[in-house]
DSSP file (Angstrom, degrees, kcal/mol; ACC not computed):
  #  RESIDUE AA STRUCTURE BP1 BP2  ACC     N-H-->O    O-->H-N    N-H-->O    O-->H-N    TCO  KAPPA ALPHA  PHI   PSI    X-CA   Y-CA   Z-CA
    1    1 A M              0   0    0      0, 0.0     2,-0.2     0, 0.0     0, 0.0   0.000 360.0 360.0 360.0 130.6  -12.6    3.3  -21.7
    2    2 A L        -     0   0    0      1,-0.1    53,-0.1   133,-0.1   141,-0.1  -0.471 360.0-171.7 -70.4 141.9   -9.9    2.2  -19.2
    3    3 A K        +     0   0    0     -2,-0.2   141,-0.3   139,-0.1     2,-0.1  -0.501  13.1 179.5-129.4  63.8  -10.3   -1.2  -17.8
    4    4 A P        -     0   0    0      0, 0.0    49,-2.3     0, 0.0     2,-0.3  -0.423  13.3-151.4 -67.4 140.8   -7.7   -1.2  -15.1
    5    5 A L  E     -Ab  52 145A   0    139,-2.1   141,-0.9    47,-0.3     2,-0.5  -0.849   5.5-133.6-111.6 149.2   -7.5   -4.5  -13.1
    6    6 A L  E     + b   0 146A   0     45,-2.4    44,-2.7    -2,-0.3     2,-0.3  -0.864  26.2 167.3-102.7 134.1   -6.4   -4.9   -9.6
    7    7 A S        -     0   0    0    139,-2.5     2,-0.4    -2,-0.5   141,-0.2  -0.871  18.1-168.1-137.1 106.5   -4.1   -7.6   -8.5
    8    8 A F        -     0   0    0     -2,-0.3     2,-0.4   139,-0.2   141,-0.1  -0.790   3.0-164.2-105.8 147.3   -2.8   -7.0   -5.0
    9    9 A L        -     0   0    0    139,-1.0     2,-0.6    -2,-0.4   141,-0.5  -0.979  12.0-143.4-129.9 130.3    0.0   -8.9   -3.4
   10   10 A L        -     0   0    0     -2,-0.4     2,-0.5   139,-0.2   139,-0.1  -0.850  21.7-178.6 -96.8 124.5    0.9   -9.0    0.2
   11   11 A I        -     0   0    0    139,-0.9     2,-0.6    -2,-0.6   141,-0.3  -0.987  14.1-157.1-124.8 127.3    4.6   -9.1    0.9
   12   12 A L        -     0   0    0     -2,-0.5     2,-0.6   139,-0.2   139,-0.1  -0.911  11.6-173.8-102.3 122.9    6.1   -9.4    4.3
   13   13 A S        -     0   0    0     -2,-0.6     2,-0.5   139,-0.5     3,-0.5  -0.939   6.8-160.0-121.7 110.1    9.7   -8.0    4.5
   14   14 A V  S    S+     0   0    0     -2,-0.6   139,-0.1     1,-0.2     3,-0.1  -0.767  73.5   6.0 -94.3 128.1   11.5   -8.5    7.7
   15   15 A G  S    S+     0   0    0     -2,-0.5     2,-0.4   139,-0.3    -1,-0.2   0.462 108.1  94.1  86.1   1.4   14.5   -6.4    8.5
   16   16 A F        +     0   0    0     -3,-0.5     2,-0.3   136,-0.3    -1,-0.2  -0.993  40.9 137.9-129.1 131.4   14.1   -4.1    5.5
   17   17 A F    >   -     0   0    0     -2,-0.4     3,-0.9   136,-0.1     2,-0.4  -0.937  52.8-103.2-166.8 146.8   12.3   -0.8    5.4
   18   18 A I  T 3  S-     0   0    0     -2,-0.3    83,-0.3     1,-0.3     3,-0.1  -0.635 101.8 -15.0 -76.5 125.3   12.9    2.7    3.9
   19   19 A N  T 3  S+     0   0    0     -2,-0.4     2,-1.7     1,-0.2    -1,-0.3   0.836  84.0 165.1  51.2  39.2   14.0    5.2    6.7
   20   20 A C    <   +     0   0    0     -3,-0.9    -1,-0.2     1,-0.2    -3,-0.1  -0.598  24.6 123.2 -88.6  80.4   12.9    2.8    9.4
   21   21 A D        +     0   0    0     -2,-1.7     2,-1.0    -3,-0.1    -1,-0.2   0.184  33.3 103.3-125.6  17.3   14.7    4.4   12.3
   22   22 A K    >   +     0   0    0      1,-0.2     3,-1.2    -3,-0.2    -1,-0.1  -0.700  32.9 164.7-106.0  81.9   11.9    5.1   14.7
   23   23 A E  T 3   +     0   0    0     -2,-1.0    -1,-0.2     1,-0.3   132,-0.0   0.526  66.6  72.4 -75.5  -4.7   12.3    2.4   17.4
   24   24 A D  T 3   +     0   0    0     -3,-0.1    -1,-0.3     2,-0.1    -2,-0.0   0.348  63.1 123.0 -93.5   8.0   10.1    4.3   19.8
   25   25 A I    <   -     0   0    0     -3,-1.2     2,-0.0     1,-0.1    94,-0.0  -0.547  67.3-118.9 -67.9 126.4    6.9    3.6   17.9
   26   26 A P        -     0   0    0      0, 0.0    79,-0.2     0, 0.0    78,-0.2  -0.348  20.8-126.8 -70.2 148.1    4.5    1.8   20.3
   27   27 A D        -     0   0    0     77,-0.1    78,-0.1     1,-0.1    51,-0.1  -0.676  23.5-113.4 -88.5 145.5    3.3   -1.7   19.6
   28   28 A P    >   -     0   0    0      0, 0.0     3,-1.7     0, 0.0     4,-0.4  -0.371  41.3 -96.3 -69.5 163.5   -0.4   -2.5   19.6
   29   29 A N  T 3  S+     0   0    0      1,-0.3     3,-0.3     2,-0.1    -2,-0.1   0.820 121.8  36.2 -52.4 -39.9   -1.5   -4.9   22.4
   30   30 A N  T >  S+     0   0    0      1,-0.2     3,-1.4     2,-0.1    -1,-0.3   0.386  87.7 101.1 -97.7   5.4   -1.3   -8.1   20.4
   31   31 A N  T <  S+     0   0    0     -3,-1.7    45,-0.6     1,-0.3    46,-0.4   0.865  91.1  31.7 -62.8 -39.1    1.7   -7.3   18.2
   32   32 A N  T 3  S+     0   0    0     -4,-0.4    -1,-0.3    -3,-0.3    -2,-0.1   0.071  84.8 125.9-107.8  24.9    4.3   -9.3   20.1
   33   33 A D    X   -     0   0    0     -3,-1.4     3,-1.9     1,-0.2    42,-0.1  -0.743  44.6-162.6 -85.3 107.3    1.9  -12.1   21.3
   34   34 A P  T 3  S+     0   0    0      0, 0.0    -1,-0.2     0, 0.0    41,-0.1   0.655  88.3  63.1 -66.7 -12.7    3.5  -15.4   20.1
   35   35 A T  T 3  S+     0   0    0     -3,-0.0     2,-0.9     2,-0.0    -2,-0.0   0.565  76.0 102.9 -86.4  -7.3    0.2  -17.1   20.6
   36   36 A N    <   +     0   0    0     -3,-1.9    39,-0.2     1,-0.2    -1,-0.0  -0.655  38.9 163.9 -77.4 106.8   -1.4  -14.9   17.9
   37   37 A T        +     0   0    0     -2,-0.9    -1,-0.2     2,-0.1     3,-0.1   0.285  28.1 125.5-108.3   8.4   -1.6  -17.3   14.9
   38   38 A D        -     0   0    0      1,-0.1     2,-0.1    35,-0.1     3,-0.0  -0.440  68.0-105.5 -66.8 142.3   -4.1  -15.3   12.9
   39   39 A P        -     0   0    0      0, 0.0     2,-0.5     0, 0.0    -1,-0.1  -0.362  28.9-105.6 -71.9 147.8   -2.8  -14.5    9.4
   40   40 A F        -     0   0    0     -2,-0.1     2,-0.4    -3,-0.1    32,-0.2  -0.618  48.9-165.3 -66.6 118.1   -1.5  -11.1    8.4
   41   41 A A  E     -C   71   0B   0     30,-2.1    30,-2.0    -2,-0.5     2,-0.4  -0.896  17.9-171.7-120.4 143.2   -4.4   -9.9    6.2
   42   42 A F  E     +C   70   0B   0     -2,-0.4     2,-0.3    28,-0.2    28,-0.2  -0.995  14.6 172.4-134.2 123.6   -4.5   -7.0    3.8
   43   43 A T  E     -C   69   0B   0     26,-3.1    26,-2.5    -2,-0.4     5,-0.1  -0.937  30.4-153.3-135.1 156.4   -7.8   -5.9    2.1
   44   44 A I    >   -     0   0    0      3,-0.4     3,-1.6    -2,-0.3    24,-0.2  -0.917  16.4-160.9-124.3  99.8   -9.1   -3.1   -0.1
   45   45 A P  T 3  S+     0   0    0      0, 0.0    -1,-0.1     0, 0.0    23,-0.1   0.738  82.1  64.4 -57.9 -26.5  -12.9   -2.9    0.7
   46   46 A A  T 3  S+     0   0    0     21,-0.4     2,-0.3     1,-0.1    22,-0.1   0.703 116.2   5.7 -74.6 -19.3  -13.8   -1.0   -2.5
   47   47 A F  S <  S-     0   0    0     -3,-1.6    -3,-0.4     6,-0.1     2,-0.2  -0.989  72.0-117.2-160.0 159.5  -12.9   -3.9   -4.8
   48   48 A D    >   -     0   0    0     -2,-0.3     3,-1.9     4,-0.2   -42,-0.3  -0.622  43.8 -82.2-101.3 158.4  -11.7   -7.4   -4.8
   49   49 A N  T 3  S+     0   0    0      1,-0.3   -42,-0.2    -2,-0.2    -1,-0.1  -0.327 116.0  17.2 -54.6 132.5   -8.5   -9.0   -6.1
   50   50 A G  T 3  S+     0   0    0    -44,-2.7    -1,-0.3     1,-0.3     2,-0.2   0.471 102.4 112.5  83.4   2.5   -8.6   -9.6   -9.8
   51   51 A T  S <  S-     0   0    0     -3,-1.9   -45,-2.4   -45,-0.1    -1,-0.3  -0.618  77.9 -83.5-104.8 166.7  -11.6   -7.3  -10.5
   52   52 A E  B     -A    5   0A   0    -47,-0.2   -47,-0.3    -2,-0.2    -4,-0.2  -0.440  43.3-120.9 -66.6 136.2  -11.8   -4.0  -12.3
   53   53 A I        -     0   0    0    -49,-2.3    -1,-0.1    -2,-0.1    -6,-0.1  -0.679  34.2-110.2 -77.5 126.2  -10.8   -1.0  -10.3
   54   54 A P    >   -     0   0    0      0, 0.0     3,-2.2     0, 0.0     7,-0.1  -0.266  24.7-117.9 -56.9 143.0  -13.7    1.5  -10.1
   55   55 A S  G >  S+     0   0    0      1,-0.3     3,-2.2     2,-0.2     6,-0.7   0.745 107.6  77.2 -58.2 -24.5  -13.0    4.6  -12.1
   56   56 A K  G 3  S+     0   0    0      1,-0.3     8,-1.7     5,-0.2     7,-0.6   0.820  97.6  46.0 -52.4 -32.5  -13.2    6.7   -8.9
   57   57 A Y  G <  S+     0   0    0     -3,-2.2    -1,-0.3     6,-0.2     2,-0.2   0.258 108.8  69.7 -97.8  11.0   -9.7    5.5   -8.0
   58   58 A T  S X >S-     0   0    0     -3,-2.2     3,-1.4    76,-0.2     5,-1.0  -0.654  97.0 -97.9-120.8 175.3   -8.3    6.1  -11.5
   59   59 A C  T 3 5S+     0   0    0     76,-2.4    77,-0.1     1,-0.3    -3,-0.1   0.630 120.1  65.5 -70.6 -12.1   -7.4    9.1  -13.7
   60   60 A D  T 3 5S+     0   0    0     75,-0.4    -1,-0.3    -5,-0.2    -4,-0.1   0.631 115.2  22.4 -79.8 -14.2  -10.7    8.6  -15.4
   61   61 A G  T < 5S-     0   0    0     -3,-1.4    -5,-0.2    -6,-0.7    -4,-0.1  -0.051 125.1 -44.1-122.3-137.6  -12.5    9.5  -12.2
   62   62 A S  T   5 -     0   0    0     -2,-0.1    -5,-0.2     2,-0.1    -6,-0.1   0.630  64.4-137.7 -77.5 -14.9  -11.6   11.4   -9.0
   63   63 A D      < +     0   0    0     -5,-1.0     2,-0.3    -7,-0.6    -6,-0.2   0.902  47.5 154.1  56.3  45.9   -8.2    9.7   -8.8
   64   64 A V        -     0   0    0     -8,-1.7    -1,-0.2    -6,-0.1    -2,-0.1  -0.747  48.8-105.1-101.7 152.1   -8.5    9.2   -5.0
   65   65 A S        -     0   0    0     -2,-0.3    47,-3.0    48,-0.1     2,-0.1  -0.480  37.9-118.6 -72.6 144.4   -6.7    6.5   -3.0
   66   66 A P        -     0   0    0      0, 0.0     2,-0.2     0, 0.0    47,-0.2  -0.390  32.9 -92.3 -78.2 161.2   -8.9    3.6   -1.9
   67   67 A E        -     0   0    0     44,-0.1   -21,-0.4    -2,-0.1     2,-0.4  -0.521  45.0-161.0 -67.3 139.4   -9.5    2.6    1.7
   68   68 A L  E     - D   0 109B   0     41,-2.2    41,-2.5    -2,-0.2     2,-0.3  -0.964   9.9-176.4-125.5 143.3   -6.9    0.1    2.9
   69   69 A K  E     +CD  43 108B   0    -26,-2.5   -26,-3.1    -2,-0.4     2,-0.3  -0.996   4.8 171.9-138.1 143.9   -7.2   -2.3    5.9
   70   70 A W  E     -C   42   0B   0     37,-2.4     2,-0.3    -2,-0.3   -28,-0.2  -0.983   5.3-176.8-146.1 157.8   -4.8   -4.8    7.4
   71   71 A E  E     +C   41   0B   0    -30,-2.0   -30,-2.1    -2,-0.3    -2,-0.0  -0.971  52.9  33.0-151.2 163.0   -4.7   -6.8   10.6
   72   72 A N        -     0   0    0     -2,-0.3    -1,-0.2   -32,-0.2     3,-0.1   0.934  67.7-159.2  56.6  56.9   -2.6   -9.3   12.6
   73   73 A P        -     0   0    0      0, 0.0     3,-0.1     0, 0.0    -1,-0.1  -0.276  31.6 -87.7 -61.0 152.6    0.9   -8.0   11.7
   74   74 A P    >   -     0   0    0      0, 0.0     3,-2.0     0, 0.0    -2,-0.0  -0.204  57.5 -80.0 -59.3 152.2    3.7  -10.5   12.3
   75   75 A T  T 3  S+     0   0    0      1,-0.3   -43,-0.2   -39,-0.2   -44,-0.1  -0.269 117.8  20.9 -53.0 132.2    5.3  -10.7   15.7
   76   76 A G  T 3  S+     0   0    0    -45,-0.6    79,-0.4     1,-0.3    -1,-0.3   0.447  81.1 157.5  87.7   0.9    7.8   -7.9   16.2
   77   77 A T    <   +     0   0    0     -3,-2.0    -1,-0.3   -46,-0.4    77,-0.2  -0.367  17.0 178.7 -61.1 134.6    6.5   -5.6   13.5
   78   78 A K        -     0   0    0     75,-3.9    26,-0.9     1,-0.3     2,-0.3   0.540  60.6 -20.9-112.6 -14.1    7.5   -2.0   14.2
   79   79 A G  E     -EF 103 153C   0     74,-0.9    74,-3.0    24,-0.2    -1,-0.3  -0.976  59.5-117.6-178.7 178.5    6.0   -0.2   11.2
   80   80 A F  E     -EF 102 152C   0     22,-2.1    22,-2.4    -2,-0.3     2,-0.3  -0.882   7.5-158.8-135.1 162.3    4.6   -0.6    7.6
   81   81 A C  E     - F   0 151C   0     70,-1.6    70,-3.1    -2,-0.3     2,-0.4  -0.991   9.0-157.8-140.4 138.2    5.2    0.6    4.1
   82   82 A I  E     +EF  99 150C   0     17,-2.8    17,-2.5    -2,-0.3     2,-0.4  -0.970  12.1 177.0-118.8 131.8    2.7    0.6    1.2
   83   83 A I  E     -EF  98 149C   0     66,-2.2    66,-3.5    -2,-0.4     2,-0.5  -0.996  10.8-163.5-134.4 129.7    3.8    0.6   -2.5
   84   84 A M  E     +EF  97 148C   0     13,-2.4    12,-2.9    -2,-0.4    13,-1.4  -0.960  19.8 173.9-112.3 127.0    1.4    0.5   -5.4
   85   85 A V  E     -EF  95 147C   0     62,-2.5    62,-2.8    -2,-0.5    10,-0.2  -0.926  33.9-142.2-133.2 156.3    2.9   -0.5   -8.8
   86   86 A D  E >   -E   94   0C   0      8,-2.6     8,-2.4    -2,-0.3     3,-1.0  -0.943  16.4-175.8-111.7 102.7    1.9   -1.2  -12.4
   87   87 A P  T 3  S+     0   0    0      0, 0.0    -1,-0.1     0, 0.0     6,-0.1   0.580  78.0  63.7 -76.4  -6.3    4.2   -4.0  -13.5
   88   88 A D  T 3   +     0   0    0     57,-0.6     5,-0.1     6,-0.1    58,-0.1   0.329  68.3 130.0 -99.9   6.7    2.7   -3.9  -17.1
   89   89 A A    X   -     0   0    0     -3,-1.0     3,-1.8     3,-0.2    55,-0.0  -0.350  64.0-128.7 -62.4 140.7    3.8   -0.3  -18.0
   90   90 A Y  T 3  S+     0   0    0      1,-0.3    -1,-0.1     3,-0.0     3,-0.1   0.696 109.1  51.8 -66.6 -17.9    5.5   -0.2  -21.4
   91   91 A T  T 3  S-     0   0    0      1,-0.5    -1,-0.3     0, 0.0     2,-0.2   0.379 126.1 -90.1 -95.5   3.5    8.4    1.6  -19.8
   92   92 A G  S <  S-     0   0    0     -3,-1.8    -1,-0.5    -6,-0.0    -3,-0.2  -0.672  82.7  -8.7 113.2-174.0    8.9   -0.9  -17.0
   93   93 A T        -     0   0    0     -2,-0.2     2,-0.5    -5,-0.1    -3,-0.0  -0.352  66.3-150.8 -60.5 129.7    7.4   -1.0  -13.6
   94   94 A W  E     -E   86   0C   0     -8,-2.4    -8,-2.6    -2,-0.1     2,-0.6  -0.913   4.7-143.6-107.1 123.9    5.5    2.2  -12.8
   95   95 A I  E     +E   85   0C   0     -2,-0.5    31,-2.6   -10,-0.2    32,-0.4  -0.779  22.9 172.8 -91.2 119.9    5.3    3.3   -9.2
   96   96 A H  E     +     0   0C   0    -12,-2.9    37,-1.1    -2,-0.6     2,-0.3   0.732  63.7   9.5 -95.9 -27.8    2.0    4.9   -8.4
   97   97 A W  E     -E   84   0C   0    -13,-1.4   -13,-2.4    35,-0.2     2,-0.4  -0.964  52.7-177.8-160.6 133.4    2.2    5.3   -4.6
   98   98 A V  E     +E   83   0C   0     25,-0.5    25,-2.4    -2,-0.3     2,-0.4  -0.987   7.5 169.1-136.6 126.1    4.7    5.0   -1.8
   99   99 A V  E     +EG  82 122C   0    -17,-2.5   -17,-2.8    -2,-0.4     2,-0.3  -0.992  13.7 174.4-133.3 127.8    4.0    5.6    1.9
  100  100 A F  E     + G   0 121C   0     21,-2.8    21,-2.7    -2,-0.4   -19,-0.2  -0.834  51.3  40.1-132.7 170.2    6.7    4.6    4.5
  101  101 A N  E     +     0   0C   0    -21,-0.3   -20,-0.2    -2,-0.3    -1,-0.2   0.838  68.2 171.2  59.4  36.3    7.3    4.8    8.2
  102  102 A I  E     -E   80   0C   0    -22,-2.4   -22,-2.1    -3,-0.2    -1,-0.2  -0.663  38.5-111.6 -75.2 123.7    3.6    4.0    8.9
  103  103 A P  E >   -E   79   0C   0      0, 0.0     3,-1.9     0, 0.0   -24,-0.2  -0.191  15.8-122.2 -59.0 147.8    3.3    3.4   12.7
  104  104 A V  T 3  S+     0   0    0    -26,-0.9   -25,-0.1     1,-0.3   -77,-0.1   0.720 111.2  65.2 -63.0 -21.1    2.6   -0.1   13.8
  105  105 A T  T 3  S+     0   0    0    -79,-0.2     2,-0.6   -27,-0.2    -1,-0.3   0.594  84.1  89.2 -77.7 -10.2   -0.6    1.3   15.6
  106  106 A T    <   +     0   0    0     -3,-1.9     3,-0.1     1,-0.1    -4,-0.0  -0.796  41.5 160.0 -91.0 122.0   -2.0    2.2   12.2
  107  107 A L        +     0   0    0     -2,-0.6   -37,-2.4     1,-0.2     2,-0.3   0.209  60.6  40.6-125.6  12.5   -4.1   -0.6   10.6
  108  108 A T  E     -D   69   0B   0    -39,-0.2     2,-0.4     2,-0.0   -39,-0.2  -0.983  55.5-154.4-157.0 148.2   -6.2    1.3    8.1
  109  109 A F  E     -D   68   0B   0    -41,-2.5   -41,-2.2    -2,-0.3     3,-0.1  -0.995  28.7-129.6-118.2 131.0   -6.0    4.2    5.6
  110  110 A S    >   -     0   0    0     -2,-0.4     3,-0.9   -43,-0.2   -45,-0.1  -0.340  37.7 -83.8 -72.8 160.6   -9.2    6.0    4.9
  111  111 A E  T 3  S+     0   0    0      1,-0.3     3,-0.2   -44,-0.1    -1,-0.1  -0.391 116.2  11.0 -61.4 142.3  -10.3    6.6    1.3
  112  112 A N  T 3  S-     0   0    0    -47,-3.0    -1,-0.3     1,-0.2    -2,-0.1   0.901  90.5-156.6  53.9  46.1   -8.6    9.7   -0.2
  113  113 A I    <   +     0   0    0     -3,-0.9    19,-0.2   -47,-0.2    -1,-0.2  -0.322  24.9 169.0 -58.4 126.3   -6.2    9.9    2.7
  114  114 A N        +     0   0    0      1,-0.3     2,-0.6    -3,-0.2    -1,-0.2   0.679  64.0  49.0-110.5 -29.3   -5.0   13.5    3.0
  115  115 A T  S    S-     0   0    0      3,-0.0    -1,-0.3     0, 0.0     3,-0.1  -0.956  76.6-147.4-118.5 116.3   -3.3   13.4    6.3
  116  116 A L        -     0   0    0     -2,-0.6     3,-0.1     1,-0.1    -7,-0.0  -0.405  33.2 -90.1 -76.1 155.8   -0.8   10.6    7.0
  117  117 A P    >   -     0   0    0      0, 0.0     3,-2.1     0, 0.0    -1,-0.1  -0.289  61.6 -78.0 -59.5 151.8   -0.3    9.2   10.5
  118  118 A T  T 3  S+     0   0    0      1,-0.3     3,-0.1    -3,-0.1    -3,-0.0  -0.298 121.3  19.6 -54.2 127.9    2.3   11.0   12.6
  119  119 A G  T 3  S+     0   0    0      1,-0.4    -1,-0.3    -3,-0.1     2,-0.1   0.026  97.4 115.8  99.1 -25.5    5.8    9.8   11.5
  120  120 A A    <   -     0   0    0     -3,-2.1    -1,-0.4   -21,-0.0     2,-0.3  -0.429  43.7-170.4 -77.4 152.5    4.6    8.4    8.1
  121  121 A S  E     -G  100   0C   0    -21,-2.7   -21,-2.8    -2,-0.1     2,-0.3  -0.970  21.5-118.0-140.7 154.8    5.9   10.0    4.9
  122  122 A Y  E     -G   99   0C   0     -2,-0.3   -23,-0.3   -23,-0.2     2,-0.3  -0.690  23.8-148.2 -86.5 145.5    5.2    9.8    1.1
  123  123 A G        -     0   0    0    -25,-2.4     8,-0.7    -2,-0.3   -25,-0.5  -0.680  33.2 -89.4-101.5 167.1    7.8    8.6   -1.3
  124  124 A T  B     -H  130   0D   0     -2,-0.3     6,-0.2     6,-0.1   -27,-0.1  -0.615  39.6-146.7 -80.4 131.8    8.2    9.9   -4.8
  125  125 A N    >   -     0   0    0      4,-3.0     3,-2.1    -2,-0.3   -29,-0.2  -0.303  36.7 -89.8 -87.6 179.3    6.2    8.1   -7.5
  126  126 A T  T 3  S+     0   0    0    -31,-2.6   -30,-0.1     1,-0.3    -1,-0.1   0.769 126.8  61.0 -65.0 -25.1    7.3    7.6  -11.1
  127  127 A W  T 3  S-     0   0    0    -32,-0.4    -1,-0.3     2,-0.1     3,-0.1   0.611 119.6-111.3 -72.7 -10.6    5.6   10.9  -12.1
  128  128 A G  S <  S+     0   0    0     -3,-2.1     2,-0.2     1,-0.3    -2,-0.2   0.625  79.0 122.0  88.4  14.9    7.9   12.6   -9.6
  129  129 A N        -     0   0    0      2,-0.1    -4,-3.0    -6,-0.0     2,-0.4  -0.697  61.7-123.7-109.0 160.3    5.1   13.5   -7.2
  130  130 A L  B    S+H  124   0D   0     -2,-0.2    -6,-0.1    -6,-0.2     2,-0.1  -0.824  74.4  25.5 -95.8 142.4    4.3   12.7   -3.6
  131  131 A G  S    S-     0   0    0     -8,-0.7     2,-0.2    -2,-0.4   -33,-0.2  -0.455 101.6 -23.0 102.4-174.9    1.1   11.0   -2.9
  132  132 A Y        -     0   0    0    -19,-0.2     2,-0.4    -2,-0.1   -35,-0.2  -0.488  43.4-178.3 -77.8 136.4   -1.3    8.7   -4.7
  133  133 A G        -     0   0    0    -37,-1.1     3,-0.1    -2,-0.2   -69,-0.1  -0.918  24.4-143.6-131.9 106.7   -1.5    8.6   -8.5
  134  134 A G        -     0   0    0     -2,-0.4   -76,-0.2   -71,-0.2   -75,-0.1   0.015  37.3 -60.2 -69.1 173.2   -4.2    6.2   -9.6
  135  135 A P        +     0   0    0      0, 0.0   -76,-2.4     0, 0.0   -75,-0.4  -0.250  59.6 156.6 -54.4 135.9   -4.2    3.8  -12.6
  136  136 A C        -     0   0    0    -78,-0.2     3,-0.1   -77,-0.1   -78,-0.0  -0.239  14.2-179.3-159.9  55.6   -3.9    5.7  -15.9
  137  137 A P        -     0   0    0      0, 0.0     3,-0.1     0, 0.0     5,-0.1  -0.367  35.7-106.3 -68.0 143.2   -2.5    3.4  -18.6
  138  138 A P    >   -     0   0    0      0, 0.0     3,-1.3     0, 0.0     4,-0.1  -0.333  47.7 -86.7 -64.5 148.9   -2.0    5.0  -22.0
  139  139 A G  T 3  S+     0   0    0      1,-0.2  -137,-0.0     2,-0.1    -3,-0.0  -0.188 110.6  24.4 -55.5 144.3   -4.5    4.1  -24.7
  140  140 A G  T 3  S+     0   0    0     -3,-0.1    -1,-0.2     1,-0.1     3,-0.1   0.517  88.5 106.7  81.2   5.6   -3.8    1.0  -26.7
  141  141 A T  S <  S-     0   0    0     -3,-1.3    -2,-0.1     1,-0.3    -1,-0.1   0.385  75.7-133.7 -98.4   5.4   -1.6   -0.7  -24.1
  142  142 A G        -     0   0    0     -4,-0.1    -1,-0.3    -5,-0.1  -139,-0.1  -0.181  49.2 -21.2  76.8-171.7   -4.1   -3.3  -23.1
  143  143 A E        -     0   0    0     -3,-0.1     2,-0.4  -139,-0.1  -141,-0.0  -0.445  61.8-156.8 -74.4 145.5   -5.1   -4.3  -19.6
  144  144 A H        -     0   0    0   -141,-0.3  -139,-2.1    -2,-0.1     2,-0.4  -0.928   9.3-136.9-121.6 147.1   -2.8   -3.6  -16.7
  145  145 A N  E     -b    5   0A   0     -2,-0.4   -57,-0.6  -141,-0.1     2,-0.5  -0.812  14.5-153.5 -97.7 145.0   -2.5   -5.2  -13.3
  146  146 A Y  E     -b    6   0A   0   -141,-0.9  -139,-2.5    -2,-0.4     2,-0.5  -0.981   7.4-157.4-123.2 121.1   -2.0   -3.0  -10.3
  147  147 A N  E     -F   85   0C   0    -62,-2.8   -62,-2.5    -2,-0.5     2,-0.6  -0.859   5.5-160.9-105.1 126.1   -0.2   -4.4   -7.3
  148  148 A F  E     -F   84   0C   0     -2,-0.5  -139,-1.0   -64,-0.2     2,-0.5  -0.928  15.5-164.4-101.5 116.1   -0.6   -3.0   -3.8
  149  149 A H  E     -F   83   0C   0    -66,-3.5   -66,-2.2    -2,-0.6     2,-0.5  -0.874   8.0-166.3-105.1 132.6    2.3   -4.2   -1.6
  150  150 A L  E     -F   82   0C   0   -141,-0.5  -139,-0.9    -2,-0.5     2,-0.4  -0.979   8.8-164.1-116.5 120.1    2.1   -4.0    2.2
  151  151 A Y  E     -F   81   0C   0    -70,-3.1   -70,-1.6    -2,-0.5     2,-0.4  -0.868   9.0-149.0-105.0 136.1    5.5   -4.5    3.9
  152  152 A A  E     -F   80   0C   0     -2,-0.4  -139,-0.5  -141,-0.3     2,-0.4  -0.881  20.7-145.7 -98.9 135.7    5.8   -5.2    7.6
  153  153 A C  E     -F   79   0C   0    -74,-3.0   -75,-3.9    -2,-0.4   -74,-0.9  -0.850  19.1-178.2-110.3 136.5    9.0   -3.8    9.2
  154  154 A Q        -     0   0    0     -2,-0.4  -139,-0.3  -141,-0.3     2,-0.2  -0.986  26.8-126.6-123.1 141.8   11.2   -5.2   11.9
  155  155 A F              0   0    0     -2,-0.4  -139,-0.1   -79,-0.4  -134,-0.1  -0.567 360.0 360.0 -86.0 150.3   14.2   -3.3   13.2
  156  156 A K              0   0    0     -2,-0.2    -1,-0.1  -141,-0.1  -140,-0.0   0.455 360.0 360.0 -75.6 360.0   17.6   -4.9   13.3
């Protein structure tokens, strides 16, 4: 039985983004408010950091992407990128999911997201596919951590 564990990490990367060339993406009302001191928060409602990922989100289950939510992007954010990786793969870091050019107006992904927001694109995962590929460590490799990274983008 797989026992994938989740460890998600929030990374803010200013000035770096894959294909971040859409300067006409509108900002949400509070995006450039310097008085907004609430922290940039990233959550996965279906499970908590450090807990077992339910099989629904793995290759043992339906292999659907979990719901993701974030709020209070840093001042000047123009878009987002999500990358899910397994740093414990025996072949090196395994990339499970890449989504980039997510508009700044998007602050949630529904479970099993099938239609990306306008302008957003999938990147290729380590399997060579576009889209989500859930945890699926080979037998006998022990427990794996899965990191969900959310990047906030600012244009130069």
